[in-house]
C-alpha positions as CSV (number, residue, x, y, z in Angstrom):
1,M,20.4,-6.7,6.5
2,A,18.3,-9.5,7.9
3,K,14.6,-9.1,7.5
4,K,12.7,-9.0,10.8
5,N,9.1,-10.0,11.3
6,Q,7.2,-6.8,10.6
7,T,3.7,-6.1,11.9
8,P,1.3,-4.9,9.2
9,P,-0.8,-1.9,10.0
10,K,-4.5,-2.4,10.8
11,T,-5.7,-0.5,7.7
12,F,-4.5,0.6,4.3
13,E,-4.8,4.2,5.5
14,E,-2.6,3.6,8.5
15,A,0.0,2.1,6.2
16,L,-0.1,5.2,3.9
17,N,0.2,7.5,6.9
18,E,3.1,5.6,8.3
19,L,4.8,5.7,4.8
20,E,4.3,9.4,4.6
21,Q,5.8,9.9,8.1
22,I,8.8,7.7,7.2
23,L,9.4,9.6,4.0
24,S,9.2,12.9,5.7
25,E,11.6,11.9,8.5
26,I,14.2,10.5,6.0
27,E,14.0,13.4,3.6
28,G,14.1,15.9,6.4
29,G,17.3,14.5,7.8
30,E,15.7,14.0,11.2
31,V,17.3,10.5,11.6
32,G,20.7,9.0,11.5
33,L,22.0,6.5,8.9
34,E,21.2,3.4,10.9
35,E,17.7,4.5,11.8
36,S,17.2,5.6,8.2
37,L,18.0,2.1,7.0
38,L,15.5,0.6,9.5
39,K,12.9,3.1,8.4
40,Y,13.7,2.3,4.7
41,E,13.2,-1.4,5.4
42,R,9.9,-0.7,7.2
43,G,8.8,1.5,4.2
44,N,9.5,-1.3,1.8
45,F,7.5,-3.7,3.9
46,L,4.6,-1.2,4.0
47,I,4.8,-0.7,0.2
48,Q,4.5,-4.5,-0.3
49,H,1.6,-4.6,2.2
50,C,-0.2,-1.8,0.3
51,R,0.3,-3.5,-3.0
52,G,-1.2,-6.7,-1.6
53,V,-4.2,-4.8,-0.3
54,L,-4.7,-3.0,-3.6
55,N,-4.3,-6.3,-5.6
56,S,-6.9,-8.0,-3.4
57,A,-9.3,-5.1,-3.7
58,E,-8.9,-5.1,-7.5
59,K,-9.6,-8.8,-7.7
60,Q,-12.7,-8.4,-5.5
61,I,-14.0,-5.6,-7.7
62,E,-13.5,-7.8,-10.8
63,V,-15.5,-10.6,-9.1
64,L,-18.3,-8.1,-8.2
65,S,-18.3,-6.6,-11.7
66,K,-18.7,-9.9,-13.6
67,S,-21.7,-10.1,-15.8
68,A,-24.1,-13.0,-15.9
69,D,-22.3,-14.4,-19.0
70,G,-19.0,-14.4,-17.2
71,G,-17.6,-11.3,-18.9
72,V,-16.4,-8.3,-17.0
73,Q,-18.7,-5.2,-17.2
74,S,-16.9,-1.9,-17.5
75,V,-18.4,0.6,-15.2
76,P,-16.9,4.1,-15.3
77,L,-16.3,5.5,-11.8
78,N,-16.3,9.2,-12.8
79,E,-17.5,10.5,-16.1
80,P,-16.3,13.8,-17.3
81,E,-19.0,16.5,-17.2
């Protein structure tokens, strides 16, 4: 199947919502085979898009977390109570 130019969603959250909708439609049997394949292709595109956004955010956090000596400071997000 030839890859088409896909339009990325505006936000990460929109991508996740669209992925959830696609998964629900495919699992629910609401669409035929051809449409399922198109939705599957769109889902793969959205997954790659989300991975790119997450990788970019991770790199940005690493940059922001660097200490003055160039090491990375470990800052716990949630400590158990």
